N, C-alpha and C positions, 0 to 999 in steps of 0.2 A: 524369162528368170522373176517372182516374186520376191518382194521383201516382206517382212512382218507389218510392218509399219509403215506400210501400203496397203495390206490386209485388215488393218486395227482401223484405215481411218475410212477404210469405205462402207466397212461393217459399222459404224459409226455413222455415218451419211443415214443408212437409212432409218433413224432413230434416233428424232434430235431430240436436245436437253429441254424439258419445259420443269422452269421452275414454281413449286408450289408454289408460294406468293409471285403474281404477274407483279408486273410497272405500275400497273394505273393501279393497284391497292396497295403499298407499299405507306402511299400517305398516310391514309386513311387507317388501316394496322397501328401503322406508326404512334398517328395519334391516340386512338384507343387505346394502346400498351402505353403511352408513358403517363394519361388520363387514370387509369387504375394505377398505377403504383404512386404517384401522388391523393390517390384515399387511401392505399393498404400503409403508404408508411407514413401517412397525416396518421392517421387509428395506432401504429404503430409508436410513435412516436410520444404519445398521449397515455399511451396504457403500458410501457414496458414491464415485461420479466422473459422471465424464460420460455413458460409457453410459447407465447404473442409468437418469441424468435421465429420458431420454423415456422407459424401459422402466419403470419403478415408479414414480418420482415427476409426473411428469402424468397414467397413470391416476389413482390413491390421491387424488388433489388432484381430480379429476373427479367421482370416484364419492365423495368428501367434500362436494361442491357438491350434485351431484346429488341424496345421503343427507338430508343436513341439513336441503335444500330438503322432501324428500317425508315426515320428519319431522315438520315442522313443519305443514305442510299437515293430519295423518293428526291432529294436535294439537287439530287448528283455530283453531291461529292462524294466518289470512291473511299475504300478504306482500304 
């Protein structure tokens, strides 16, 4: 008698998970994203307007969020 869970387990063994960003590249990518966010947020803080909000503020915030998560994962702290 075969169980559905065992079938899923055996099917998953044939295709292992490969992350989009490897463990060795997490620190570099996190550092670059944090550096980009620092530049974007600095330029945005010097030129605050509603036009610059979607052009500089949102990408800077997203770069900071993803960069900080990558740096945390690269340092070995799991969130």
